[in-house]
DOSE-464414 format. One line per 3 residues: their letters; for each residue x, y, z of N, C-alpha, C. Coordinates in nm, 2 decimals. Atoms other than C-alpha are relative to their C-alpha. Layout:
N
A = X:Y:Z:X:Y:Z:X:Y:Z ~ ...
***
This chain:
116
MAI = 0.08:-0.12:0.00:0.00:0.00:0.00:0.09:0.12:0.00 ~ -0.07:-0.13:0.00:0.11:0.36:-0.04:-0.02:0.06:0.14 ~ 0.01:-0.07:-0.12:0.16:0.59:0.25:-0.07:0.13:-0.03
IIT = 0.06:-0.13:0.01:-0.05:0.90:0.30:0.04:0.09:0.11 ~ -0.03:-0.09:-0.10:0.00:1.21:0.50:-0.14:0.06:0.05 ~ 0.13:-0.04:-0.05:-0.30:1.29:0.72:0.00:0.15:0.03
DDC = 0.03:-0.14:-0.03:-0.45:1.63:0.82:0.07:0.04:0.13 ~ -0.07:-0.03:-0.12:-0.24:1.61:1.14:0.14:0.06:-0.04 ~ -0.13:-0.05:0.05:0.06:1.72:0.93:0.02:0.15:0.05
INC = -0.04:-0.13:-0.04:0.24:2.03:1.07:0.09:0.07:-0.10 ~ -0.08:-0.06:0.11:0.42:2.11:0.74:0.14:0.02:0.04 ~ -0.14:-0.02:-0.04:0.76:2.06:0.90:0.10:-0.03:-0.11
GAC = -0.08:0.04:0.12:0.90:1.90:0.58:0.11:-0.10:0.03 ~ -0.10:0.11:-0.03:1.11:1.63:0.76:-0.01:-0.12:-0.09 ~ 0.02:0.12:0.08:0.96:1.36:0.54:0.06:0.02:-0.14
EPE = -0.03:-0.01:0.14:1.04:1.51:0.20:0.14:-0.04:-0.04 ~ -0.13:0.05:0.05:1.42:1.46:0.18:0.03:-0.14:0.03 ~ -0.02:0.14:-0.03:1.39:1.11:0.32:-0.05:-0.10:-0.11
CPN = 0.06:0.09:0.09:1.19:0.97:0.03:0.09:-0.03:-0.12 ~ -0.09:0.04:0.10:1.40:0.77:-0.21:-0.06:0.01:-0.14 ~ 0.07:0.00:0.13:1.14:0.80:-0.49:-0.04:0.14:-0.03
NAI = 0.05:-0.14:0.02:1.08:1.18:-0.46:-0.15:0.00:-0.02 ~ 0.14:0.01:0.01:0.72:1.10:-0.40:-0.07:0.10:0.09 ~ 0.06:-0.10:-0.10:0.66:1.37:-0.13:0.03:0.14:-0.05
YEG = 0.00:-0.13:0.04:0.58:1.72:-0.22:-0.06:0.10:0.10 ~ 0.06:-0.10:-0.08:0.50:2.04:-0.04:-0.14:0.04:-0.05 ~ 0.13:-0.04:0.04:0.14:2.14:-0.05:0.00:0.11:-0.10
GME = 0.01:-0.10:0.10:0.05:2.34:-0.36:0.10:-0.02:-0.11 ~ -0.11:0.02:0.11:0.36:2.22:-0.56:-0.05:-0.11:-0.10 ~ 0.03:0.09:0.10:0.31:2.05:-0.89:0.11:-0.12:0.01
WRM = -0.10:0.11:0.00:0.48:1.71:-0.93:0.01:-0.06:-0.14 ~ -0.03:0.07:0.13:0.63:1.50:-1.21:0.04:-0.14:0.03 ~ -0.05:0.13:-0.02:0.68:1.13:-1.24:0.15:-0.01:-0.02
SDG = -0.14:0.01:0.02:1.03:1.20:-1.36:0.09:0.05:0.12 ~ -0.07:-0.05:-0.12:1.13:1.38:-1.03:0.06:-0.12:0.08 ~ -0.07:0.10:-0.08:1.39:1.15:-0.87:-0.01:-0.14:-0.05
TAL = 0.01:0.13:0.06:1.32:0.86:-1.10:0.07:-0.01:-0.13 ~ -0.07:0.02:0.13:1.46:0.72:-1.42:-0.10:0.01:-0.12 ~ 0.10:0.00:0.10:1.13:0.77:-1.61:0.01:0.12:-0.09
KGN = 0.00:-0.10:0.11:1.12:0.96:-1.94:-0.11:-0.03:-0.10 ~ 0.10:0.02:0.11:0.87:1.02:-2.21:-0.14:-0.04:0.05 ~ 0.13:0.05:-0.04:0.52:0.87:-2.21:0.02:-0.13:0.08
VTT = 0.00:0.12:-0.08:0.47:0.62:-1.93:-0.14:-0.04:0.04 ~ 0.13:0.05:-0.06:0.19:0.41:-1.79:0.04:-0.05:0.14 ~ -0.04:0.03:-0.14:0.22:0.39:-1.41:-0.05:-0.14:0.03
TSG = 0.05:0.14:-0.04:0.17:0.06:-1.23:-0.14:0.00:0.04 ~ 0.14:-0.01:-0.03:-0.18:0.18:-1.14:-0.08:0.02:-0.13 ~ 0.07:-0.01:0.13:-0.26:0.22:-1.52:-0.02:0.14:-0.05
VDL = 0.02:-0.14:0.04:-0.24:0.60:-1.55:0.11:0.03:-0.11 ~ -0.09:-0.04:0.11:-0.09:0.72:-1.88:0.03:0.15:0.02 ~ -0.04:-0.14:-0.01:0.11:1.04:-1.86:0.14:0.02:-0.06
EAD = -0.13:-0.04:0.04:0.42:1.23:-1.98:0.08:0.02:0.13 ~ -0.08:0.00:-0.12:0.69:1.18:-1.72:0.05:0.14:0.04 ~ -0.05:-0.14:-0.03:0.82:1.54:-1.74:-0.11:0.10:0.01
TEQ = 0.10:-0.10:-0.01:0.48:1.71:-1.74:-0.05:0.02:0.14 ~ 0.04:-0.03:-0.14:0.38:1.89:-1.42:-0.15:-0.05:0.02 ~ 0.14:0.05:-0.03:0.07:1.73:-1.26:-0.05:0.09:0.12
EPV = 0.07:-0.08:-0.10:-0.18:1.90:-1.03:0.04:-0.05:0.14 ~ -0.03:0.04:-0.13:-0.09:1.90:-0.66:-0.11:-0.09:0.06 ~ 0.09:0.09:-0.07:-0.26:1.62:-0.45:-0.07:0.08:0.11
SMD = 0.05:-0.08:-0.11:-0.30:1.87:-0.17:0.05:0.15:-0.02 ~ -0.04:-0.14:0.02:-0.29:2.25:-0.17:0.06:0.05:0.13 ~ -0.04:-0.06:-0.12:-0.22:2.30:0.20:0.10:-0.08:0.08
LYY = -0.09:0.08:-0.08:-0.02:2.01:0.34:0.09:-0.08:-0.09 ~ -0.09:0.10:0.07:0.27:1.79:0.23:-0.08:-0.12:-0.04 ~ 0.08:0.12:0.05:0.14:1.50:0.02:0.10:-0.10:-0.06
IVP = -0.07:0.11:0.06:0.26:1.17:-0.12:-0.07:-0.04:-0.13 ~ 0.05:0.04:0.13:0.21:1.08:-0.49:-0.01:-0.16:0.01 ~ 0.01:0.15:-0.02:0.07:0.72:-0.46:0.07:-0.08:-0.11
DKC = -0.07:0.07:0.11:0.21:0.61:-0.80:0.15:0.00:0.01 ~ -0.15:-0.01:-0.02:0.56:0.70:-0.68:0.04:-0.07:0.14 ~ -0.03:0.06:-0.14:0.54:0.55:-0.32:0.01:-0.15:-0.01
TEC = -0.03:0.15:-0.01:0.70:0.21:-0.27:0.01:-0.04:0.15 ~ -0.02:0.03:-0.14:0.69:0.23:0.11:0.15:-0.03:0.03 ~ -0.14:0.02:-0.01:1.07:0.24:0.07:0.05:-0.14:-0.03
HGF = -0.04:0.13:0.03:1.08:-0.12:-0.05:0.12:0.01:-0.10 ~ -0.12:0.00:0.08:1.42:-0.19:-0.21:0.10:0.10:0.04 ~ -0.09:-0.11:-0.05:1.58:0.10:-0.02:0.02:-0.02:0.15
HDE = -0.01:0.00:-0.14:1.50:0.07:0.35:-0.10:-0.11:0.06 ~ 0.09:0.10:-0.07:1.33:-0.17:0.60:-0.13:0.05:0.04 ~ 0.13:-0.06:-0.04:1.05:0.07:0.68:-0.01:0.14:-0.07
PQC = 0.02:-0.13:0.06:0.90:0.38:0.53:0.07:0.12:0.08 ~ -0.08:-0.10:-0.06:1.14:0.66:0.60:-0.08:0.13:0.04 ~ 0.08:-0.12:-0.03:0.87:0.94:0.60:-0.06:-0.03:0.14
AAV = 0.06:0.03:-0.13:0.69:0.76:0.89:0.10:0.00:0.11 ~ -0.11:0.01:-0.10:1.02:0.70:1.07:0.04:0.14:0.06 ~ -0.05:-0.14:-0.04:1.11:1.08:1.08:-0.12:0.09:0.04
CPV = 0.11:-0.09:-0.02:0.76:1.23:1.12:-0.02:0.02:0.15 ~ 0.01:-0.03:-0.15:0.74:1.41:1.46:-0.15:-0.02:0.05 ~ 0.14:0.01:-0.05:0.35:1.38:1.47:-0.07:-0.12:-0.05
DCC = 0.06:0.13:0.05:0.30:1.03:1.32:-0.11:0.02:-0.10 ~ 0.11:-0.02:0.10:0.09:1.16:1.03:0.03:-0.07:-0.13 ~ -0.03:0.08:0.12:0.26:0.94:0.76:-0.05:-0.15:0.03
VDD = 0.07:0.13:-0.03:0.03:0.63:0.77:-0.03:-0.08:-0.12 ~ 0.05:0.08:0.11:-0.08:0.34:0.56:-0.12:0.05:-0.07 ~ 0.12:-0.04:0.07:-0.33:0.43:0.29:-0.09:-0.13:-0.01
EDR = 0.09:0.12:0.00:-0.61:0.18:0.36:-0.07:-0.02:-0.13 ~ 0.07:0.01:0.13:-0.76:0.25:0.02:0.09:-0.05:-0.11 ~ -0.09:0.04:0.11:-0.45:0.15:-0.17:0.09:-0.11:0.06
RES = -0.07:0.12:-0.05:-0.33:-0.20:-0.08:0.09:-0.06:-0.11 ~ -0.09:0.06:0.09:-0.02:-0.34:-0.25:0.09:-0.10:0.07 ~ -0.09:0.10:-0.06:0.18:-0.65:-0.19:0.14:0.04:0.00
DDE = -0.14:-0.03:0.01:0.55:-0.66:-0.13:0.05:-0.02:-0.14 ~ -0.04:0.01:0.14:0.59:-0.79:-0.49:-0.04:0.11:-0.08 ~ 0.05:-0.11:0.08:0.38:-0.51:-0.63:0.09:0.12:0.03
LMT = -0.09:-0.12:-0.04:0.59:-0.25:-0.43:0.14:-0.01:-0.07 ~ -0.13:0.02:0.06:0.91:-0.40:-0.56:-0.01:0.02:-0.15 ~ 0.02:-0.02:0.14:0.77:-0.40:-0.92:0.00:0.15:-0.03
KKM = 0.01:-0.15:0.02:0.69:-0.03:-0.88:0.14:0.06:0.02 ~ -0.14:-0.06:-0.02:1.04:0.04:-0.74:0.08:-0.02:-0.13 ~ -0.07:0.03:0.12:1.19:-0.13:-1.05:-0.05:0.09:-0.11
FLH = 0.05:-0.08:0.11:0.96:0.06:-1.28:0.05:0.15:0.01 ~ -0.05:-0.13:-0.02:1.06:0.39:-1.12:0.15:0.02:-0.02 ~ -0.14:-0.02:0.00:1.43:0.33:-1.12:0.08:-0.08:-0.10
AE = -0.07:0.07:0.10:1.51:0.10:-1.41:0.06:0.09:-0.10 ~ -0.07:-0.09:0.10:1.76:0.25:-1.65:0.03:-0.07:-0.12
***
């Protein structure tokens, strides 16, 4: 499953630099699939979304830090636990109950994001 940032977020920004997939963005900031990944050109994400890797996408949240679900691997292939949750001072980085993914699916996503 992906991780989400709840409304308890205090916008401290501790989580953002810890993400190995560049999946965390400040509220109101546009995001790109290519940010921090090896993706280029037209891509189809592991959830089936077609987009241009370098095109700016609408922010998921305007007010709080947010995680792009198609880029979140729960740090599989990098760390033993999600680093955003490990550094969050208010424990607002939690499992997204609406987006369940197996360990194999998360590793497939990691390989998709970082294959060269």
